N, C-alpha and C positions, 0 to 999 in steps of 0.2 A: 504493500499500499504505499502510494506517495505522499509524503508529509508536505503540505502547503505552508510557506511562510505567512506571517500576518498580512502583509500587503496583498499576497495572492488570495487570502480568503476575503479580504475586503473587496477585492476587485471581482472575485467570484459572486460574493453575495450582491454586488451592485450591479452586475450583468444579469443575474437572474431576476432581479426586481425590475430591471429595465426591460427585459424581455417579456415579463408578465404584465407590465404596464402597457407595452405595445401591443401585446395579444388583446388586453382589455379594450384599448381603443378600436379594434377591429371587430371584435366579437360582440361586445355590449350594443353599439348602433344596430347591428344585424338583428339581435334578439329583441331590440325594441321595435324594429319594423315588423318582425314576425308576430309579436304580442298585439300590436295595433292592428295588424290584418285579422286577428282572431277576436276583436272586442266588437260589441254590438253598439247601437246608437245611443244606449244609456251613458257609454263612456266616449262619446264624440269629442269631448275637449279632453285633451291629454296634457298633462303637466309633468314635466321632468321625464327621467327615465323609467320606461315601463319594462318590467322583467317578467311579468306574468299577465294573463288577460284578466280584467275585472269581471267580465262577464263573458264567458266563452261562447264563441259561434263559429261555424265554419260557412256562414252564408255568402261572405265575400268570395271564398275559394269556389263555391258551388255556381255562383253567378258568373265567374269568369270561364271555369272549365265547361258550363253548359252553352257558352258563346261559340257559335261555329268558326267565328273569325280567329279567336284565340287558338282553337285545336287546329285550324288550317295552317296558322302561322307556325305552330309547333312541327307539323309535319314538313313545312317547307324548310324550315331550319335544319331539321334531321337530315332531309335529302341533300340540302345544300352542303352540310358537314361531310356526309358520305361521299358525294361528288368530288368535293374539293380535296378531301384525303386521298382519295384514289389517284387523282391526276398530279397532285403535289408531290407524293412519295414515289411514283412512277417516273415523272419527268426529271425530277432532281437526283433521284438515284442513278438513273441511267446517264444523265450529263455528268455526274460526278464519277462513275465507274469509267466512262469513256475518256475523261480527261486525266485519269490517273494511269492510262496504258503508256508506256515508254515510246512505243512505236507510233503514236499518233501524231501526224505532222501538224505544224501551225497551231500548237497547243497555246501558246502565249497569246497569239491574235484572237483565238476563239475566247479564252478567258477575259481579254480586254473588251471583247464584243459584249460579254455578259456583264461586264464591270461598270461601264460607262453609263447606262440606262439606270442602274441602280443610284445613281448619284444625281442624274440629270432627269427632271420630268417636266413634261410640257404643262402641267396644272390642269386644273379641273375642267375648264372649257375645251382645251384641245381634246382632253380624255373623252368628254361628252361627244364632241364632233367625230371622233374616232369610232366610238360605240354605236353612234347613229349610222355612220358609213358602212359599218360591219352588220348592221341590221340586229344588233343585240340589245337595244333598248326594250324594255318591258319583256325580255326573255329570261328563262330560267337559266340559259348559259352565260348569261352575264355574270352570274354569282361563280361560275365554275372556271371558265376559260382564262380571264385576267389573272387568277391567281395560280395558274400552273407552274409557273417558274418563280423561285426566289433565289436571289444572289447569296443571300446570308445563309439560307439552308444548304445550297450548292457548296458554299465553302466550308461548312461545317461537315458535310458528308466527304467531301473531298479529302479534307485533313483526316478524317476518321479512317476512310478506306486506306489512306497512307500509313496507317499504323499496322495495318494487317500484314503479317510476313510474306515475303515474295515466295518462300518455299512452298506454301500450301498451293499457289498457282502453278509453280513448276512441277509439283508432284502430280497434280491434276492433269498437266499437258502431257506428261510422261505416260499416263494411263490412258491417253486420246481423249480428253474432255475438249468439247468445243468451247468457244467464248461464251455462248449462251449459258452452257451448263456451268462454267466457272463462276459466271455473275450470279446465277440463281442458287446454284448449290453451295457456293463457298462464301462469296462476299455478302450476298443478301442476308443469310441466317446470322453472319457475324455482326451486322449492321443494325440489328432489331432495336438494341437501346438507343441508337441515334435516330432511328425511324420513329421509334415511341416518343423521343422528346420532339421531333418534327410534329408529329400527330397532335401531341398535347398543346404545343404552341399554336397550331393551326387551328385547333378546335376552339380554344378560348377566344383566339381573335375573330373567327367567324361567328361563334354564338354571340358575341358582344356587338357585332357591326351592325348599326342602323343607317349609317350614313349612305351606304351603296344604295339602299332602297330608297331613301329620300331623294337622292339626287338623280338616279337613272330610272325610277319607276313612276308611272303615273296611273298605275292600276293596282288595285287591292288584292288582285289574284295571287302575287308572289310576296306579299308582306311577310318578313320574318318576325319571329317573337322579340326580338331586340327593337324592331321598328314599332311593334305594337306597344311595348313598354314605353318608347318614346312619346308615342300618341297619348297613351294614359297619362303620363307625366305633364304632357304640354297642353292638352285638351280636356279642359273641364266639361265640355259638352259631351265628349265621348264617354265620360264616366256616368254622367246622367242618363245617355242613351242606353247603356248597359243596364243601368237600373230599371228603367222604364221598360225595357224588352223582356227582363227577367219576371217583373210583375204582370205583363202583359199574358206571357206564356204561363202564368201560374207556378213559377219555379219558386217565388218567394212572395210573401205577403206585402201588402202596401206598407204595413207598419214594421215590417222585418228589420233585421240589423245591419242591412247593407247601407254603406255610406260611401262618399266618393274617396274620403280618406282612407277607409278600410279597402276599398277596391284597389287604390293606388298602392298600397303596401302589399296586398295579397299579389298584384302583378309583379311587384319587384321580387317576392320569394319565388313565385313560379318561374320568373326568367333566369333567376341566379341559382337556384337550389340545386338543379341538375349538374352544372359545372362544377359546383362547389363539392358534390359528392363524389364526382369522378376524379378530380385534381390529386387527391391524396394517395389514390392508388397508382397513379403514374409519376408521381413526384420523384421516386427513386431513379425512374429511367431519365427523367429530365436532367438531374444532377449529375448522374454518370455520363450521359450522353454529352453534355457541355464540357464536362472535364476532359474527356477523351477527345471529343471533337475539337476543343481548343488547344490541343498539342501542337507545337510547331512541327512542321516536317523537316 
């Protein structure tokens, strides 16, 4: 057992207290939002931090989940994540693998071709004109195709693949393995920690993205869950519409516990809870992938 000196003990205690304080500043507001969503109209006026519901109700969540718009937005978001992950992992992995080949000509020129657009962007208006010319406006493919390649992911994967011993590839070639077999049977399985890191970062980014829907879609057909959250937070009329629709369909009574404040907080929970539940399970791959992917070639 390692004995700590007095200054080390003081620093350790200070570090623990600081981390606990930081965790509290993150967790307590989220608990407050959750508890507000579980309150009824009797507690419409909230004072201070609320850590438990004063009068429990799930009507706010029922109202949102019974709304077809929210469910459709959830399905669109899930489909967008699945499509984006498929194209991001495949394109970036194949590009990184190709540019780790020693016999590939013009490697530096190709890398520079990838590098320049990552620092120079035309801005929102040229991007809008480009998507319009390609016929991507109001199309689900606008969510998928522009996210296909990321220079940041490419660099991480290329560095990661460079850490794999060449002896594995040489042994496979001696056994008669083709380039495709080497890529899919050797490099791909060994790259799963880095790919998991990419998937985590991409999923978080796609799940929280509402600006793409706001700027490039003028139809509600492809609204995402993040954009619906944006609407709920910005549009008071949207909340009142949800309440009236729930009352009209008999889902809640006119004097029920649904409030605009409760709906707003329930929407925040619905939009954030899934990604919060998934993140801890992929955190270890995130750390491992970034550490190994950051090793200099």
